[in-house]
DRENDO-1510 file (C-alpha; in Angstrom, 1 decimal, always signed):
<recs>
REC; n; res; u; v; w
REC; 1; GLN; +13.1; +4.1; +11.4 .
REC; 2; VAL; +11.0; +1.3; +12.3 .
REC; 3; GLN; +9.6; +1.1; +15.8 .
REC; 4; LEU; +8.4; -1.9; +17.6 .
REC; 5; VAL; +6.1; -1.7; +20.7 .
REC; 6; GLU; +5.4; -4.7; +22.7 .
REC; 7; SER; +2.5; -4.9; +25.3 .
REC; 8; GLY; +0.2; -7.3; +27.1 .
REC; 9; GLY; +2.7; -8.8; +29.6 .
REC; 10; GLY; +1.9; -9.3; +33.3 .
REC; 11; LEU; +2.0; -11.4; +36.4 .
REC; 12; VAL; +0.0; -14.6; +36.2 .
REC; 13; GLN; -0.3; -17.9; +38.0 .
REC; 14; PRO; +0.7; -21.1; +36.4 .
REC; 15; GLY; -1.9; -22.4; +34.0 .
REC; 16; GLU; -3.2; -18.9; +33.2 .
REC; 17; SER; -3.1; -17.1; +29.8 .
REC; 18; LEU; -1.8; -13.9; +28.4 .
REC; 19; ARG; -1.9; -12.3; +24.9 .
REC; 20; LEU; +1.0; -10.2; +23.8 .
REC; 21; SER; +0.8; -7.7; +21.1 .
REC; 22; CYS; +3.6; -6.1; +18.9 .
REC; 23; ALA; +2.7; -3.1; +16.8 .
REC; 24; ALA; +5.2; -2.1; +14.1 .
REC; 25; SER; +5.4; +1.3; +12.7 .
REC; 26; GLY; +7.7; +3.3; +10.3 .
REC; 27; ASN; +7.7; +4.1; +6.6 .
REC; 28; SER; +10.6; +1.7; +5.9 .
REC; 29; PHE; +8.9; -1.2; +7.6 .
REC; 30; ASN; +8.5; -4.3; +5.4 .
REC; 31; PHE; +5.7; -6.3; +6.8 .
REC; 32; TYR; +6.2; -9.0; +4.3 .
REC; 33; ALA; +9.1; -10.1; +6.5 .
REC; 34; ILE; +8.7; -13.2; +8.6 .
REC; 35; MET; +7.9; -11.9; +12.0 .
REC; 36; ALA; +8.9; -13.5; +15.3 .
REC; 37; TRP; +8.5; -13.4; +19.1 .
REC; 38; TYR; +11.5; -13.9; +21.2 .
REC; 39; ARG; +12.2; -14.1; +25.0 .
REC; 40; GLN; +15.0; -13.5; +27.3 .
REC; 41; ALA; +14.8; -15.0; +30.8 .
REC; 42; PRO; +17.2; -13.6; +33.6 .
REC; 43; GLY; +20.7; -14.9; +33.0 .
REC; 44; LYS; +19.9; -16.5; +29.8 .
REC; 45; GLN; +20.3; -15.5; +26.1 .
REC; 46; ARG; +17.4; -14.3; +24.0 .
REC; 47; GLU; +15.8; -17.1; +22.1 .
REC; 48; LEU; +13.2; -17.2; +19.3 .
REC; 49; VAL; +9.9; -18.6; +20.4 .
REC; 50; ALA; +7.8; -18.5; +17.5 .
REC; 51; SER; +7.7; -17.2; +14.0 .
REC; 52; ILE; +5.0; -16.6; +11.3 .
REC; 53; THR; +5.3; -15.8; +7.5 .
REC; 54; TRP; +3.1; -13.1; +5.8 .
REC; 55; ARG; +0.9; -15.8; +4.7 .
REC; 56; GLY; +0.4; -17.2; +8.1 .
REC; 57; ARG; +2.7; -20.3; +8.1 .
REC; 58; THR; +4.0; -20.7; +11.8 .
REC; 59; ASN; +6.8; -22.4; +13.7 .
REC; 60; TYR; +7.4; -22.9; +17.3 .
REC; 61; ILE; +10.1; -24.1; +19.6 .
REC; 62; ASP; +9.3; -27.4; +21.3 .
REC; 63; PRO; +8.7; -26.1; +24.8 .
REC; 64; VAL; +5.8; -23.9; +23.7 .
REC; 65; LYS; +4.3; -26.1; +21.0 .
REC; 66; GLY; +0.6; -26.7; +21.7 .
REC; 67; ARG; +0.4; -23.8; +24.3 .
REC; 68; PHE; +1.4; -20.6; +22.4 .
REC; 69; THR; -0.2; -19.4; +19.1 .
REC; 70; ILE; +1.4; -16.7; +16.9 .
REC; 71; SER; -0.7; -14.7; +14.6 .
REC; 72; ARG; -0.6; -11.5; +12.6 .
REC; 73; ASP; -2.9; -8.8; +11.3 .
REC; 74; ASN; -1.1; -7.5; +8.2 .
REC; 75; ALA; -3.5; -4.6; +7.9 .
REC; 76; LYS; -2.7; -3.3; +11.3 .
REC; 77; ASN; +1.1; -4.2; +11.2 .
REC; 78; THR; +0.6; -6.2; +14.4 .
REC; 79; VAL; +1.8; -9.4; +15.5 .
REC; 80; TYR; +0.2; -11.4; +18.5 .
REC; 81; LEU; +1.3; -14.3; +20.8 .
REC; 82; GLN; -1.5; -16.1; +22.6 .
REC; 83; MET; +0.1; -17.9; +25.5 .
REC; 84; ASN; -1.9; -20.5; +27.4 .
REC; 85; SER; -1.2; -23.0; +30.1 .
REC; 86; LEU; +1.7; -20.7; +31.1 .
REC; 87; LYS; +4.5; -22.2; +33.3 .
REC; 88; PRO; +7.0; -20.6; +35.5 .
REC; 89; GLU; +9.8; -21.4; +33.0 .
REC; 90; ASP; +7.9; -19.1; +30.6 .
REC; 91; THR; +8.9; -16.1; +32.7 .
REC; 92; ALA; +10.9; -13.8; +30.6 .
REC; 93; VAL; +10.9; -10.5; +28.8 .
REC; 94; TYR; +9.2; -11.0; +25.4 .
REC; 95; TYR; +10.1; -9.1; +22.3 .
REC; 96; CYS; +9.1; -9.2; +18.8 .
REC; 97; ASN; +11.3; -8.6; +15.6 .
REC; 98; THR; +11.8; -10.2; +12.2 .
REC; 99; GLU; +13.0; -13.7; +12.2 .
REC; 100; ALA; +16.4; -12.5; +11.2 .
REC; 101; ALA; +16.3; -9.9; +14.1 .
REC; 102; THR; +17.0; -7.1; +11.5 .
REC; 103; LEU; +15.1; -4.2; +13.3 .
REC; 104; ASN; +16.0; -2.3; +16.4 .
REC; 105; TRP; +14.7; -4.1; +19.6 .
REC; 106; GLY; +11.7; -2.6; +21.4 .
REC; 107; GLN; +11.4; -2.4; +25.2 .
REC; 108; GLY; +9.8; -5.7; +25.4 .
REC; 109; THR; +7.0; -6.8; +27.7 .
REC; 110; GLN; +7.6; -8.7; +31.0 .
REC; 111; VAL; +5.8; -11.9; +31.6 .
REC; 112; THR; +6.1; -13.4; +35.0 .
REC; 113; VAL; +4.5; -16.8; +35.8 .
REC; 114; SER; +4.4; -17.5; +39.6 .
REC; 115; SER; +2.2; -18.9; +42.3 .
</recs>
């Protein structure tokens, strides 16, 4: 059973930064998978925000391009999301999973951007 644990969220003001972490554990976990960060805002569907291959190739949705950076530490089975210049519309619960969402969802980490 693979477990995903997200952390690093919080309440920040517009323009500030946060760094999210996602640690994956479990004997069956294939960290060669393309990993991704997702977010779900209140009343909206969960959406994929960014993804990264095992070799580090990244992809982002347009609203976060230039502000968010996804990275991974394969030795630690950890994926990160550096979020800069945060906006109120980034407010959501953030989750990690494979790009195909094949794993059980973790509890997520709340990011709230408000003045």
